[in-house]
C-alpha positions, 0 to 999 in steps of 0.5 A: 213765478208767473205760474205760481202767481196765476195759481194764487190769483185763481185761489183768491178769486175762487175764495172771493166767489164762494164768500159772495155766494155764501153771503148772498144765500145768507141774505136770501135766507134771512130776508123776511117773507113779504106780506101778501095782499090779494088784489081781486079786480077786473083785469080783463073784460069790459071793466078792465080799464077800471081794474087796471087803474085801480091796480096802478093806484094801489101799486103807487101806495105800496111802492111808496111804503116799500121804498121806506122799508115796508111794514115792520121791515117787510115788504108788501106784495100784491097777488093778482086775481082776475074776476073779469067782473063775473060773480062766478069767477069772483066766487071761485077766486075768493076760495083760492084767496082763502086757501092762499097765504094772503092776509087780506083782500083789496077789491072788488071793483063791481058790487056784483063781484064783491057780493058773490065773494063776500060770504067766502071771505066771511067764512075764511075770516079774511078781511076785504077792503074795496074802494069802489063797490057801493052796494049797501048789502056788501058791508051789512052784517059782514064784519070782514068787509070794509068799504073806502067810500059811502054806500050807494044809498048814501050817495043816492041821498046826497044826489036827492039833497043836491037836487032839492037844495041846489037845482031846486027841481020840482019833479024827478023821474028815477030809473033804477035796476031791480038788482041789489045796487039799484034797490039800494039806490032807490031806497036812499033816494026816495028817503030824501025826496018828496014822494009827490014829486018823484016818479019811479021806473024799474028795469029788470036785470037777469044774468048780468044783463038788463031786460027789455027797457022799452016799456019803462023808458017809454013811460019815462019819456012820455012823462009831461014836463022837462024835469030831471031823470036820475039813473040808479044803476051800476057802472056797467048798465049806465051807458045803455040806459043813457043811450036809450033815453037820448034816443027817445028824444030826452035832451034834458038833464040826466044824473047818474051814479058814481060809476059814470063819474069819470072822463073815460066813461065817455068811451062808451059813446064814441062809436055810436052814429049819433055821437059821430054826427053830433059830438056830445049827443049823449053827454051834454047835460049829463051829470054824475056823482063822484067822490073825487073830481080833480079840478077841485081836488086838494093838493095831495090829490093833485100830487097823486094825479101827477104821480099816477100819470107819470106811472100809467101815462093817463090821468086818474079818476075817482076809481084810482083815488078810491083805490089809493085811499083803500091801499093807504087804509090797509097799509095803516092797518098792517102797521097797527097790527104789527106795532100792537101784536108783532104778529108779522115778526116771523113771517106770514106763512105759518100753520093755518090757525096762525094764518087765521089769527093774523087775518083777524088781527088785521080785521081788528086793526081796520075796525079800529080806524073808527073816529077822526082821532084814529083817521088816516089822511086820504086824498079827500080828507080824513078817512075813518069807518063808521059803525057799518064799516063804510067811510062817509066820503063827501060826494061831489056833483060833476057834469060833462062838457066838451069831453071833460068831467068837471065840478058843477057850479054849486056843491053841498058840503057836509057839516060834521063838526058844527062847534063854533058855527052859528048855524041859525045865522048862517041858515038865514044868510042862505049859507047853510041848508038842513035836511032832518039832522044833516046840515050842509054848507052851500059851496060856490065853485069858482072856475078860475084861470091865470093867463101869463102875458109876459114875465119881464124880469127875474131878480135872484138877488132880490128874490122877486120877479115881475109878471103881467097876467090876466086873472078871470073867475066864473061863478054862479050868482051875483055875490062878489064875495068870490072875487075878494081875494088877495095876493100875499106875495104882491109887493105893489098892493095897488096893482090889484083891486078886486072891486075894479075888474077889467071886464064884468058880465054874464057868460054861459049863465055864470058871472064873469070877472076879468082882471089884468095885473102887472107887478113885482112878486116876492119869490123863494128861489132854490139855488142849490143847483145854481147855475143848472137850477130850475125855478118855480115862479108862484102866483098865489091868491087866497080868500080870507073872508069866506071859509072854504066850505062856502067858496072854492076855486077850481081850475078852469080847464076849458078856458085855459085849454089845458092838457090832460095832466092839468099843465099848459105848455103854450109859451106864446112869447110870454117868456121870450124876454128872459134870455137866460131862462127856458120855459118848461110849463105852467101848472095850476093847483087848488090851494087852501089856507088852514087856521086853528086859531080861536080868534079869541071867540069863546065858542071856539075854545073847545072846538077841534075843527080847523078853519080853511080858506080857499086859494089858487096857485099858478106855478111857472116852471123855468130852467136856467140856460146854463150854457149861456150863463157859463159862457158869459160868466165862467169862461175866464175860469175855464181858461184858468183851468187849462192854464194851470193844467199846462203848468204840469207839463212845464220843463224843469227850468220853469219851476218858478212859473209852475208855482206862481201861475196856480197861485195867481189863478187862485187869486183870479178865480177868487175874484170871479167867485165874489162876482158870482156870489154878488149875483145870487146874494146871501144864501145859507148853503153852498151852490154848485158853482161854488163847489166848482170853484172849490174843486179848482182851488184844490187842483191849484194847490195840488199843482203847486205841491206837485211842482214843489215836490218835483223840484225836491226830487230832481235836486235829490237826483231822483229824476225818474220819480220826479217824472212819474210824479208829474205823470200822476199829477197830470192824470189826477188833474185831468181825471178830476176835471173829466169826472166833474164834467161827467157828473154835471152832465149826468145830473143836469143834462136832462 
């Protein structure tokens, strides 16, 4: 019998294994092929850090869509091609991509590599999308190349207009390279700057290297007067030009292109002897244009920055932001092509004619993202291509200070939808400046900080907390409109008066205002995990008098001494009075309040534009000390758990106690549950501590039923069954308690 049983078990196991193999093979055979996208970028060589940042950012976007089921049920896969920032390698890779099953290309990083590969992509009719290559010629006359940022000529024009409207510089010296990138920059800058105030100096480029810079830069340095020097060159040339200018004794303002607009670019200077002797020798008074600066970025951009840092371990720059937006645009195009043509229903790997048709459909889908109505929501707003397949992304001006790249005190914000705006009146107020047919808001940047002095009380039942803190603002000009903010959650309106700062004056050329605020704030506590919960105490203010295009609040990274991820971990005793809470961190966010209301104005009835008002958030992260809470509030229930468990071991003579003790425990724990609910107030959902009580109630009922059934079995003469029932009840009870402990530990221990 035993051998027969073993044979049967072996047969069953073999059949189960065969069925599992067949099922797995069926899954593999029916699983659709992934959609392959070529990632062509600098994964080695001098530009490898930027290429790796681009890869990590794009992978974030692709992982997100794959986790949601992919495109039409199919995942997206990046196929990596390393161009090493070398045009010859980029051209060879382009031919390999054209012959591959990839249906589109994301890349390249440098304009030189993109320009080398562009003809191959055009001949192969494979759409390409870059988030960083800015040379004008890249998209001109090439229907298959798209760009998720403004071309270099538009960036140069923005820099020129910023110099005229904000810096009001009467004299500019422009140093540019004689390659495609530099010529595009010179053309765009010269078109927007008065020629009598502009002196141009050119640098020769051959085989990816700048020729002799001595003659041109000596002439630049000998120009009389301070003025401003603008460097129009690709990212791989900027550092050498800046070094040469500083070594010629030029300490004034230097403005560069977007290629240098990230903190990691300062690594080009750290090993120079001048920088070691005088930190900031090369970077002081160094400005750069950038499509994205995170201290003044939107909430979506800051969420991306946090996700990127969690994945890559470092903070992103505009390179990562542009790459993320490029991936989002490509994903949207894949979805549009899949919805309208169903071209991916049978797989990408088809005959060559079908592959070309698939690529062309994606190109058509990308080209269809051509208006605000069809735009994709990106990190800097709504993204859509113009007639030249570029995206007119806004350009921000930033500068380096103490190794940080931060937003400059004043910015130009393009007015794309003037409906409902009295432009003449705003221009009279110096709120708007015009260049030909282009109009801009002059936006003041307010460097803002909130420093917590003390959090003295958290009232979960009343949904409020008490906090004492400092608020400061630093901004250009003497206009007090920047300080006219309100705290919507502040219960005591008299605790803050923007007209009565604690200190006021000038600091480092900027107006300075300091306030001290102490009061109760309304809060929204999430108690689903109570008493293992983590709470956010949010301090939020907003300015509803001036639209966001005129005023924006940014994180004062210097004044707050923040870590690279924008968080503050310095506890400094501000939370020591909260014995039931543990401080986790303090995070800052740039906020905005949107309003689509017409406010009854006839001029706004037909306008689609939203009005946004600037805001600022500081969020205190606290975690409840659950061990202290349970020791103080739940110790009686833990004792009741042990007492009820002990009743399962009572002898037959204590049948009455086996029933009455669990009943009494239910009543006692119900009283404890009422006390717990009194602490947290009325909530419309079940919290963890209530679930613990409910499980205990079920265990008590099980103990009662086990005692009753034991007595019945004993009276029927089935003593062995009664003993087995007791053992089973003991195992179920102990196993349930242990399972609850394990689940709670795994969920909340970290």
